[in-house]
Structures are given as structure tokens and as C-alpha cells.
C-alpha positions as CSV (number, residue, x, y, z in Angstrom):
1,X,-73.4,138.6,57.7
2,X,-75.6,136.3,59.8
3,X,-73.8,133.3,58.5
4,X,-70.8,134.2,60.7
5,X,-72.9,134.1,63.8
6,X,-74.6,130.8,62.9
7,X,-71.2,129.2,62.2
8,X,-70.0,129.8,65.7
9,X,-70.3,126.5,67.7
10,X,-72.4,126.8,70.9
11,X,-72.1,123.3,72.4
12,X,-69.8,121.7,74.9
13,X,-69.8,117.9,75.4
14,X,-70.2,116.2,78.8
15,X,-66.4,115.7,79.3
16,X,-65.8,119.3,78.4
17,X,-68.4,120.4,80.9
18,X,-66.7,118.4,83.6
19,X,-63.3,120.0,82.6
20,X,-64.8,123.5,82.6
21,X,-66.3,122.9,86.1
22,X,-63.1,121.6,87.6
23,X,-61.1,124.5,86.1
24,X,-63.7,127.0,87.3
25,X,-63.6,125.6,90.8
26,X,-59.8,125.5,90.9
27,X,-59.5,129.2,89.7
28,X,-62.1,130.5,92.1
29,X,-60.6,128.5,95.0
30,X,-57.1,129.7,94.3
31,X,-58.0,133.3,93.9
32,X,-60.2,133.3,97.0
33,X,-57.3,131.9,99.1
34,X,-54.8,134.3,97.6
35,X,-57.3,137.2,98.0
36,X,-58.0,136.3,101.6
37,X,-54.3,136.0,102.5
38,X,-53.4,139.2,100.7
39,X,-56.3,141.1,102.2
40,X,-55.3,139.9,105.6
41,X,-51.7,141.0,105.1
42,X,-52.6,144.5,103.9
43,X,-55.7,144.7,106.2
44,X,-57.9,145.8,103.2
45,X,-61.0,143.8,102.5
46,X,-61.3,145.6,99.1
47,X,-58.1,144.0,98.0
48,X,-59.6,140.6,98.7
49,X,-62.7,141.5,96.7
50,X,-60.6,142.8,93.7
51,X,-58.5,139.6,93.6
52,X,-61.6,137.4,93.8
53,X,-63.2,139.5,91.0
54,X,-60.1,139.1,88.8
55,X,-60.4,135.3,89.4
56,X,-64.0,135.4,88.5
57,X,-63.3,137.2,85.3
58,X,-60.5,134.9,84.4
59,X,-62.6,131.8,85.1
60,X,-65.5,133.2,83.1
61,X,-63.2,133.9,80.1
62,X,-61.7,130.4,80.3
63,X,-64.9,128.4,80.9
64,X,-67.9,130.1,79.5
65,X,-67.1,130.2,75.8
66,X,-67.2,126.8,74.0
67,X,-63.5,126.6,73.4
68,X,-62.3,123.6,71.3
69,X,-60.8,121.9,74.3
70,X,-64.3,121.5,75.6
71,X,-65.6,119.9,72.4
72,X,-63.2,117.0,71.9
73,X,-65.7,114.2,72.8
74,X,-68.8,114.7,70.6
75,X,-71.9,112.6,71.3
76,X,-72.8,109.9,68.7
77,X,-76.5,110.4,68.4
78,X,-78.8,107.5,67.2
79,X,-80.8,107.9,64.1
80,X,-84.4,108.7,64.8
81,X,-86.8,105.8,64.7
82,X,-89.5,105.7,62.2
83,X,-92.7,105.7,64.3
84,X,-95.1,105.4,61.3
85,X,-94.3,101.7,60.7
86,X,-95.2,100.5,64.2
87,X,-98.6,99.8,65.5
88,X,-99.7,101.3,68.8
89,X,-101.6,98.4,70.1
């Protein structure tokens, strides 16, 4: 049962982080502009808040989970150095 949870990837590479941040900013900016314009047209601030909230939820769904599109450039880690062989003097 716990194997299912441990098999879920939890990392995003650096390129994926940049993509997620750009997507998040674009979604929030778009929804805030649309929300402001719509709220101004209907003269209801609550409509602006609802639209911005919908944008926030959409952005969170698209950017917070480690989707495969954010894990396409894995880091190549170096092997650990053996520190026992070296003298410290």
C-alpha cells in the first residue's frame, strides 16, 4: 500500500521549474487582466476575484504537481568521492 506513494515522483528539474514558473505567471497575468476587465464591465469586484481565483486554481493544478513535462531534463549527478583515501594535511 505504501509502495504506491513511494513510487510517485516528487522532483522537477531546473528547466521544468522555469517552465512551470513561466506558465504560472502567464496564467495569473491573463486571468487578472480578464478579471479586471470583466469586473469593470459588470461593476462587480466579486466577479474579478472569482476569475482570479479560477486562474489561481488552474495555475496550481498545472504547475504544482511534478507532471512529466517538468521532468524531461534530469540532472546527471557525479559519483560521490571516496574521502577515506585522501590525507587531510
